BABA-972811 format. One record per residue (C-alpha): z, y, x; residue in three letters. Coordinates in Angstrom, 1 decimal. Layout:
N
<site><zz>Z</zz><yy>Y</yy><xx>X</xx><gulo>ala</gulo></site>
...
END
This chain:
154
<site><zz>-5.9</zz><yy>8.0</yy><xx>14.4</xx><gulo>unk</gulo></site>
<site><zz>-7.4</zz><yy>11.7</yy><xx>15.3</xx><gulo>unk</gulo></site>
<site><zz>-5.5</zz><yy>15.1</yy><xx>15.0</xx><gulo>unk</gulo></site>
<site><zz>-7.2</zz><yy>17.6</yy><xx>12.8</xx><gulo>unk</gulo></site>
<site><zz>-5.6</zz><yy>21.3</yy><xx>13.2</xx><gulo>unk</gulo></site>
<site><zz>-2.0</zz><yy>19.5</yy><xx>14.1</xx><gulo>unk</gulo></site>
<site><zz>-2.3</zz><yy>16.9</yy><xx>11.3</xx><gulo>unk</gulo></site>
<site><zz>-2.7</zz><yy>13.6</yy><xx>12.1</xx><gulo>unk</gulo></site>
<site><zz>-5.9</zz><yy>12.1</yy><xx>9.9</xx><gulo>unk</gulo></site>
<site><zz>-6.1</zz><yy>8.0</yy><xx>9.1</xx><gulo>unk</gulo></site>
<site><zz>-8.9</zz><yy>5.7</yy><xx>8.3</xx><gulo>unk</gulo></site>
<site><zz>-8.3</zz><yy>3.3</yy><xx>5.5</xx><gulo>unk</gulo></site>
<site><zz>-9.9</zz><yy>0.3</yy><xx>4.5</xx><gulo>unk</gulo></site>
<site><zz>-10.5</zz><yy>0.0</yy><xx>0.7</xx><gulo>unk</gulo></site>
<site><zz>-11.5</zz><yy>-2.5</yy><xx>-1.6</xx><gulo>unk</gulo></site>
<site><zz>-11.3</zz><yy>-3.6</yy><xx>-5.3</xx><gulo>unk</gulo></site>
<site><zz>-10.7</zz><yy>-0.6</yy><xx>-7.6</xx><gulo>unk</gulo></site>
<site><zz>-10.4</zz><yy>1.9</yy><xx>-5.0</xx><gulo>unk</gulo></site>
<site><zz>-14.2</zz><yy>1.4</yy><xx>-4.2</xx><gulo>unk</gulo></site>
<site><zz>-15.1</zz><yy>3.6</yy><xx>-7.2</xx><gulo>unk</gulo></site>
<site><zz>-15.1</zz><yy>7.3</yy><xx>-6.3</xx><gulo>unk</gulo></site>
<site><zz>-13.6</zz><yy>8.4</yy><xx>-9.4</xx><gulo>unk</gulo></site>
<site><zz>-10.6</zz><yy>6.6</yy><xx>-8.7</xx><gulo>unk</gulo></site>
<site><zz>-10.4</zz><yy>8.0</yy><xx>-5.3</xx><gulo>unk</gulo></site>
<site><zz>-10.9</zz><yy>11.6</yy><xx>-6.5</xx><gulo>unk</gulo></site>
<site><zz>-8.2</zz><yy>11.3</yy><xx>-9.2</xx><gulo>unk</gulo></site>
<site><zz>-5.7</zz><yy>10.2</yy><xx>-6.4</xx><gulo>unk</gulo></site>
<site><zz>-6.7</zz><yy>12.5</yy><xx>-3.7</xx><gulo>unk</gulo></site>
<site><zz>-8.1</zz><yy>15.3</yy><xx>-5.6</xx><gulo>unk</gulo></site>
<site><zz>-11.3</zz><yy>14.8</yy><xx>-3.4</xx><gulo>unk</gulo></site>
<site><zz>-13.8</zz><yy>12.1</yy><xx>-2.3</xx><gulo>unk</gulo></site>
<site><zz>-13.7</zz><yy>11.5</yy><xx>1.6</xx><gulo>unk</gulo></site>
<site><zz>-16.2</zz><yy>10.6</yy><xx>4.0</xx><gulo>unk</gulo></site>
<site><zz>-16.6</zz><yy>6.8</yy><xx>3.7</xx><gulo>unk</gulo></site>
<site><zz>-18.3</zz><yy>3.9</yy><xx>5.3</xx><gulo>unk</gulo></site>
<site><zz>-19.2</zz><yy>0.7</yy><xx>3.9</xx><gulo>unk</gulo></site>
<site><zz>-17.2</zz><yy>-2.2</yy><xx>6.0</xx><gulo>unk</gulo></site>
<site><zz>-16.3</zz><yy>-5.6</yy><xx>6.2</xx><gulo>unk</gulo></site>
<site><zz>-13.1</zz><yy>-6.6</yy><xx>7.1</xx><gulo>unk</gulo></site>
<site><zz>-13.6</zz><yy>-10.2</yy><xx>9.1</xx><gulo>unk</gulo></site>
<site><zz>-12.4</zz><yy>-13.5</yy><xx>9.6</xx><gulo>unk</gulo></site>
<site><zz>-8.9</zz><yy>-13.0</yy><xx>8.2</xx><gulo>unk</gulo></site>
<site><zz>-8.5</zz><yy>-12.0</yy><xx>4.9</xx><gulo>unk</gulo></site>
<site><zz>-10.0</zz><yy>-13.3</yy><xx>1.4</xx><gulo>unk</gulo></site>
<site><zz>-9.7</zz><yy>-11.0</yy><xx>-1.6</xx><gulo>unk</gulo></site>
<site><zz>-8.2</zz><yy>-12.5</yy><xx>-4.7</xx><gulo>unk</gulo></site>
<site><zz>-6.6</zz><yy>-11.5</yy><xx>-7.8</xx><gulo>unk</gulo></site>
<site><zz>-6.4</zz><yy>-10.8</yy><xx>-11.4</xx><gulo>unk</gulo></site>
<site><zz>-7.7</zz><yy>-7.4</yy><xx>-12.9</xx><gulo>unk</gulo></site>
<site><zz>-6.6</zz><yy>-5.9</yy><xx>-9.7</xx><gulo>unk</gulo></site>
<site><zz>-7.3</zz><yy>-7.3</yy><xx>-6.3</xx><gulo>unk</gulo></site>
<site><zz>-5.1</zz><yy>-8.4</yy><xx>-3.3</xx><gulo>unk</gulo></site>
<site><zz>-6.2</zz><yy>-9.3</yy><xx>0.3</xx><gulo>unk</gulo></site>
<site><zz>-4.4</zz><yy>-12.2</yy><xx>1.9</xx><gulo>unk</gulo></site>
<site><zz>-4.6</zz><yy>-13.3</yy><xx>5.2</xx><gulo>unk</gulo></site>
<site><zz>-6.9</zz><yy>-16.6</yy><xx>5.7</xx><gulo>unk</gulo></site>
<site><zz>-8.9</zz><yy>-18.0</yy><xx>8.2</xx><gulo>unk</gulo></site>
<site><zz>-13.1</zz><yy>-17.6</yy><xx>8.4</xx><gulo>unk</gulo></site>
<site><zz>-13.4</zz><yy>-15.2</yy><xx>5.3</xx><gulo>unk</gulo></site>
<site><zz>-14.5</zz><yy>-11.7</yy><xx>4.8</xx><gulo>unk</gulo></site>
<site><zz>-14.1</zz><yy>-8.9</yy><xx>2.5</xx><gulo>unk</gulo></site>
<site><zz>-16.4</zz><yy>-6.1</yy><xx>1.7</xx><gulo>unk</gulo></site>
<site><zz>-15.2</zz><yy>-2.5</yy><xx>1.3</xx><gulo>unk</gulo></site>
<site><zz>-15.4</zz><yy>1.0</yy><xx>2.5</xx><gulo>unk</gulo></site>
<site><zz>-13.6</zz><yy>3.0</yy><xx>5.4</xx><gulo>unk</gulo></site>
<site><zz>-12.5</zz><yy>6.2</yy><xx>3.9</xx><gulo>unk</gulo></site>
<site><zz>-12.4</zz><yy>8.7</yy><xx>6.8</xx><gulo>unk</gulo></site>
<site><zz>-10.3</zz><yy>11.8</yy><xx>7.6</xx><gulo>unk</gulo></site>
<site><zz>-7.2</zz><yy>10.7</yy><xx>5.5</xx><gulo>unk</gulo></site>
<site><zz>-4.1</zz><yy>13.1</yy><xx>5.8</xx><gulo>unk</gulo></site>
<site><zz>-0.8</zz><yy>12.2</yy><xx>6.1</xx><gulo>unk</gulo></site>
<site><zz>0.0</zz><yy>13.6</yy><xx>2.3</xx><gulo>unk</gulo></site>
<site><zz>-3.1</zz><yy>11.3</yy><xx>1.3</xx><gulo>unk</gulo></site>
<site><zz>-1.9</zz><yy>8.5</yy><xx>2.8</xx><gulo>unk</gulo></site>
<site><zz>1.5</zz><yy>8.9</yy><xx>1.2</xx><gulo>unk</gulo></site>
<site><zz>-0.1</zz><yy>8.9</yy><xx>-2.1</xx><gulo>unk</gulo></site>
<site><zz>-2.2</zz><yy>6.1</yy><xx>-1.1</xx><gulo>unk</gulo></site>
<site><zz>1.3</zz><yy>4.1</yy><xx>-0.3</xx><gulo>unk</gulo></site>
<site><zz>2.7</zz><yy>5.0</yy><xx>-3.7</xx><gulo>unk</gulo></site>
<site><zz>-0.2</zz><yy>4.0</yy><xx>-5.4</xx><gulo>unk</gulo></site>
<site><zz>-0.4</zz><yy>0.4</yy><xx>-4.0</xx><gulo>unk</gulo></site>
<site><zz>3.5</zz><yy>0.2</yy><xx>-4.5</xx><gulo>unk</gulo></site>
<site><zz>6.0</zz><yy>-2.4</yy><xx>-3.2</xx><gulo>unk</gulo></site>
<site><zz>3.8</zz><yy>-5.0</yy><xx>-3.6</xx><gulo>unk</gulo></site>
<site><zz>1.2</zz><yy>-4.4</yy><xx>-0.9</xx><gulo>unk</gulo></site>
<site><zz>1.9</zz><yy>-4.0</yy><xx>2.9</xx><gulo>unk</gulo></site>
<site><zz>0.0</zz><yy>-1.2</yy><xx>4.7</xx><gulo>unk</gulo></site>
<site><zz>-1.0</zz><yy>-2.8</yy><xx>8.0</xx><gulo>unk</gulo></site>
<site><zz>-3.6</zz><yy>-1.8</yy><xx>10.9</xx><gulo>unk</gulo></site>
<site><zz>-6.9</zz><yy>-4.3</yy><xx>10.8</xx><gulo>unk</gulo></site>
<site><zz>-10.2</zz><yy>-4.2</yy><xx>13.0</xx><gulo>unk</gulo></site>
<site><zz>-13.1</zz><yy>-3.4</yy><xx>10.5</xx><gulo>unk</gulo></site>
<site><zz>-16.9</zz><yy>-3.7</yy><xx>11.3</xx><gulo>unk</gulo></site>
<site><zz>-18.8</zz><yy>-0.7</yy><xx>9.9</xx><gulo>unk</gulo></site>
<site><zz>-21.9</zz><yy>-1.5</yy><xx>8.3</xx><gulo>unk</gulo></site>
<site><zz>-23.8</zz><yy>1.6</yy><xx>8.9</xx><gulo>unk</gulo></site>
<site><zz>-23.4</zz><yy>1.6</yy><xx>12.7</xx><gulo>unk</gulo></site>
<site><zz>-22.5</zz><yy>-2.0</yy><xx>13.4</xx><gulo>unk</gulo></site>
<site><zz>-19.2</zz><yy>-0.2</yy><xx>15.1</xx><gulo>unk</gulo></site>
<site><zz>-15.6</zz><yy>-1.9</yy><xx>15.1</xx><gulo>unk</gulo></site>
<site><zz>-13.2</zz><yy>0.5</yy><xx>14.2</xx><gulo>unk</gulo></site>
<site><zz>-9.2</zz><yy>0.3</yy><xx>13.3</xx><gulo>unk</gulo></site>
<site><zz>-8.1</zz><yy>1.3</yy><xx>9.9</xx><gulo>unk</gulo></site>
<site><zz>-5.0</zz><yy>0.8</yy><xx>7.5</xx><gulo>unk</gulo></site>
<site><zz>-5.4</zz><yy>-1.9</yy><xx>4.6</xx><gulo>unk</gulo></site>
<site><zz>-3.2</zz><yy>-2.7</yy><xx>1.7</xx><gulo>unk</gulo></site>
<site><zz>-2.4</zz><yy>-6.6</yy><xx>2.0</xx><gulo>unk</gulo></site>
<site><zz>-0.4</zz><yy>-8.1</yy><xx>-0.8</xx><gulo>unk</gulo></site>
<site><zz>2.9</zz><yy>-8.4</yy><xx>0.5</xx><gulo>unk</gulo></site>
<site><zz>3.7</zz><yy>-12.2</yy><xx>-1.0</xx><gulo>unk</gulo></site>
<site><zz>0.9</zz><yy>-14.4</yy><xx>0.8</xx><gulo>unk</gulo></site>
<site><zz>2.5</zz><yy>-17.3</yy><xx>-1.4</xx><gulo>unk</gulo></site>
<site><zz>2.4</zz><yy>-15.6</yy><xx>-4.7</xx><gulo>unk</gulo></site>
<site><zz>1.2</zz><yy>-18.4</yy><xx>-7.4</xx><gulo>unk</gulo></site>
<site><zz>-0.4</zz><yy>-16.2</yy><xx>-9.6</xx><gulo>unk</gulo></site>
<site><zz>-3.4</zz><yy>-14.7</yy><xx>-7.6</xx><gulo>unk</gulo></site>
<site><zz>-6.4</zz><yy>-16.8</yy><xx>-7.8</xx><gulo>unk</gulo></site>
<site><zz>-10.1</zz><yy>-16.9</yy><xx>-7.4</xx><gulo>unk</gulo></site>
<site><zz>-12.4</zz><yy>-14.4</yy><xx>-5.6</xx><gulo>unk</gulo></site>
<site><zz>-12.4</zz><yy>-10.9</yy><xx>-7.1</xx><gulo>unk</gulo></site>
<site><zz>-15.8</zz><yy>-9.1</yy><xx>-7.6</xx><gulo>unk</gulo></site>
<site><zz>-15.8</zz><yy>-5.4</yy><xx>-8.0</xx><gulo>unk</gulo></site>
<site><zz>-19.3</zz><yy>-5.2</yy><xx>-9.3</xx><gulo>unk</gulo></site>
<site><zz>-18.3</zz><yy>-7.8</yy><xx>-12.3</xx><gulo>unk</gulo></site>
<site><zz>-15.1</zz><yy>-6.1</yy><xx>-13.1</xx><gulo>unk</gulo></site>
<site><zz>-16.8</zz><yy>-2.5</yy><xx>-13.0</xx><gulo>unk</gulo></site>
<site><zz>-19.5</zz><yy>-3.9</yy><xx>-15.6</xx><gulo>unk</gulo></site>
<site><zz>-17.0</zz><yy>-5.1</yy><xx>-17.7</xx><gulo>unk</gulo></site>
<site><zz>-15.1</zz><yy>-2.1</yy><xx>-17.9</xx><gulo>unk</gulo></site>
<site><zz>-18.0</zz><yy>-0.3</yy><xx>-18.4</xx><gulo>unk</gulo></site>
<site><zz>-18.8</zz><yy>-2.6</yy><xx>-21.5</xx><gulo>unk</gulo></site>
<site><zz>-15.1</zz><yy>-2.3</yy><xx>-22.7</xx><gulo>unk</gulo></site>
<site><zz>-15.6</zz><yy>1.6</yy><xx>-22.5</xx><gulo>unk</gulo></site>
<site><zz>-18.9</zz><yy>1.4</yy><xx>-24.4</xx><gulo>unk</gulo></site>
<site><zz>-17.6</zz><yy>-1.0</yy><xx>-26.8</xx><gulo>unk</gulo></site>
<site><zz>-14.8</zz><yy>1.4</yy><xx>-27.8</xx><gulo>unk</gulo></site>
<site><zz>-17.2</zz><yy>4.1</yy><xx>-28.0</xx><gulo>unk</gulo></site>
<site><zz>-19.8</zz><yy>2.1</yy><xx>-30.3</xx><gulo>unk</gulo></site>
<site><zz>-16.9</zz><yy>0.4</yy><xx>-32.0</xx><gulo>unk</gulo></site>
<site><zz>-18.2</zz><yy>-3.5</yy><xx>-31.0</xx><gulo>unk</gulo></site>
<site><zz>-15.8</zz><yy>-6.1</yy><xx>-30.0</xx><gulo>unk</gulo></site>
<site><zz>-18.6</zz><yy>-8.0</yy><xx>-27.8</xx><gulo>unk</gulo></site>
<site><zz>-17.5</zz><yy>-6.4</yy><xx>-24.6</xx><gulo>unk</gulo></site>
<site><zz>-14.1</zz><yy>-7.7</yy><xx>-24.7</xx><gulo>unk</gulo></site>
<site><zz>-15.3</zz><yy>-11.2</yy><xx>-25.5</xx><gulo>unk</gulo></site>
<site><zz>-17.5</zz><yy>-11.1</yy><xx>-23.1</xx><gulo>unk</gulo></site>
<site><zz>-14.9</zz><yy>-10.3</yy><xx>-20.5</xx><gulo>unk</gulo></site>
<site><zz>-12.6</zz><yy>-12.9</yy><xx>-21.5</xx><gulo>unk</gulo></site>
<site><zz>-15.4</zz><yy>-15.1</yy><xx>-21.5</xx><gulo>unk</gulo></site>
<site><zz>-15.7</zz><yy>-14.4</yy><xx>-17.3</xx><gulo>unk</gulo></site>
<site><zz>-12.2</zz><yy>-15.0</yy><xx>-17.1</xx><gulo>unk</gulo></site>
<site><zz>-11.6</zz><yy>-11.4</yy><xx>-15.9</xx><gulo>unk</gulo></site>
<site><zz>-8.7</zz><yy>-10.2</yy><xx>-18.1</xx><gulo>unk</gulo></site>
<site><zz>-6.8</zz><yy>-13.1</yy><xx>-18.9</xx><gulo>unk</gulo></site>
END
C-alpha cells in the first residue's frame, strides 16, 4: 500500500454490485480510478441477489481494482460489507497491463453457508434491475416476472 500526503492508500478488488460506478460513488462520494482485474485460481463467486466470493480451487472471479482508496474510504467499504464478509489480502491480475498486484477483497466469512448457490453474473443482475426500474416507470409487470424466471430474486 502506498502513502499519499501522510495517509495510506489501498487497492481494493471489487466484484458484484460494487462494479457499478453509481454504487461506488454513492458510498465514497467519488469514483476512484480502477482497472479491470481477475482474481485467479482461488475463489468462485456465488450468491443470491448479492454476491459472495468463496475459496475454491481452479476458479476465477472477474472484477476491478479500485485504486487510491483512503483509510476512511476503506472503513466505509468495511461498514458496507458488514460482518458477513471478511477483508483479506489477495493477488489479482490486472487485465489492462497484465501486471499482478495485491489488493484487499471482501470474502464471504462462512464458506459452508448452504444458502449460497450458483454463479453470480453482474450483467444479468444489472440488466434485470434496469428492467425492474423500467417496469416501475411504465407500470409493466413483465420485468419482475422475467427476473423471477431467470431465478435471480428467488
